[in-house]
C-alpha positions in Angstrom: 76.8 120.4 110.1 77.2 117.4 112.3 81.0 117.7 110.9 81.8 120.8 112.0 80.0 120.2 115.3 81.9 116.9 116.0 85.6 119.0 115.2 84.4 122.2 117.6 83.7 119.2 120.9 87.4 118.4 119.7 88.7 121.9 120.2 89.3 121.9 116.2 88.1 125.0 114.1 87.8 125.1 110.9 88.5 129.0 110.6 92.1 128.4 111.4 94.9 128.1 108.4 95.9 124.8 109.5 92.8 123.0 109.4 91.6 125.0 106.5 95.0 124.0 104.8 94.6 120.3 105.3 91.6 120.2 103.8 92.7 122.6 100.9 95.4 120.3 99.9 92.9 117.3 99.5 91.1 117.0 96.4 87.4 115.4 95.9 88.6 112.6 93.7 91.1 111.3 96.3 87.9 110.1 98.6 84.5 110.5 96.1 82.7 107.1 95.6 81.6 106.4 92.2 78.9 103.5 93.0 76.4 105.9 92.4 72.7 104.9 91.3 71.8 106.7 88.2 68.5 106.5 87.1 67.2 107.8 83.6 64.1 111.2 83.9 61.6 108.7 82.5 61.8 106.0 85.5 58.7 104.9 86.6 57.9 105.3 90.3 57.5 102.0 91.2 61.0 101.1 89.7 62.2 104.1 91.8 60.6 102.9 94.9 62.2 99.6 94.3 65.8 101.1 93.5 65.8 103.5 96.8 65.2 100.5 98.8 68.2 99.2 97.4 70.6 101.9 97.9 72.8 102.0 101.1 73.4 105.8 100.9 69.5 106.8 100.4 70.0 108.8 97.2 69.7 108.4 93.5 71.1 110.3 90.6 68.7 111.6 88.1 70.8 111.7 84.7 69.2 112.9 81.6 69.3 111.8 78.1 72.8 113.4 77.4 74.4 111.9 80.5 74.3 114.8 82.3 73.3 115.0 86.4 69.4 116.7 86.0 68.1 115.9 89.7 68.5 113.6 92.8 65.8 111.5 94.4 65.2 110.5 97.9 62.5 109.2 99.7 61.7 112.2 101.2 61.7 113.8 97.7 58.9 111.0 96.6 56.8 112.6 99.6 53.1 111.2 98.9 54.1 109.3 96.0 56.4 107.0 97.9 53.5 105.1 99.5 50.3 106.1 97.3 50.3 103.8 94.4 47.6 105.7 92.9 50.7 108.3 91.5 52.3 105.4 89.7 50.7 105.6 86.1 51.4 109.4 86.0 54.7 110.4 87.3 58.2 109.5 86.4 61.4 110.3 87.7 61.6 113.8 86.5 58.5 114.5 88.2 59.5 113.9 91.3 63.3 115.0 91.8 64.7 117.5 93.2 66.2 119.9 90.0 69.3 121.3 90.4 71.1 119.8 93.5 74.2 121.0 95.0 76.9 119.6 93.5 80.6 119.7 93.0 83.2 119.5 90.1 85.3 117.1 90.8 88.3 119.6 90.6 87.3 120.8 93.8 89.3 120.4 97.0 87.7 118.9 100.5 87.5 122.6 101.9 85.3 123.6 99.2 83.1 120.3 99.8 83.1 120.8 103.5 81.8 124.4 102.8 78.9 122.8 100.6 77.9 120.4 102.7 77.3 122.5 105.4 75.5 125.5 103.4 73.0 123.0 101.8 73.3 120.7 104.9 73.1 117.6 103.2 74.9 114.2 104.1 76.6 113.7 100.6 76.7 115.8 97.2 77.0 114.8 93.8 80.3 115.1 91.6 80.2 116.2 88.4 83.3 116.4 85.8 82.8 120.1 85.4 80.1 122.5 85.9 79.6 122.8 82.2 78.7 119.6 81.3 77.3 118.1 84.5 78.5 114.7 83.7 78.0 112.8 87.0 81.4 110.8 87.9 80.7 110.3 91.8 79.6 111.5 95.0 80.7 112.6 98.1 79.8 111.8 101.5 80.3 114.2 104.5 81.8 111.2 106.5 84.2 110.4 104.0 85.4 114.3 104.2 86.0 114.0 107.9 88.0 110.8 107.6 89.9 112.5 105.3 90.7 115.1 107.6 91.3 113.3 110.5 94.1 111.2 108.5 95.4 114.5 107.4 95.6 115.8 111.1 97.4 112.5 112.5 99.8 112.7 109.7 100.1 116.1 110.5 100.9 115.4 113.8 103.2 112.0 113.3 105.5 114.7 111.1 105.5 117.2 113.8 106.7 114.7 116.1 109.1 113.2 113.7 107.6 109.8 113.0 108.2 108.1 109.6 105.4 106.8 108.0 106.0 102.8 107.4 103.5 103.2 104.4 
């Protein structure tokens, strides 16, 4: 992924113990975003198009009647329906969403997040309360994982040099 490629260019391998330890020491809930845009399964295509144009991160999170994450929707997921209005009367969010998207429980650490982002080749991943309820609580962006990692590395280097954080 872009994340691991950038780190490799800096001479950092996430396969080593120190880097993995830094990521394992931080939890997803420390850096996740909670400003997600949840949409109901029965939202119409015109409404989806309008909402997708407004979200800065390019993804809608579909929520079922029980409040659980049931899919995600990007412009690419809309495919032909993104620009073809002849489908508008026939399709709803549930018809165009990607079912069973990759998700992380809020209790996951950043190493688990990094692995899932890499494996799924995603820029962001939904975060749920737990894998049973699938209650959406936020999302995690790959760039935020990288920023948290960089901060942890800087803190570790400062500690090694005996520098004290002013905090």
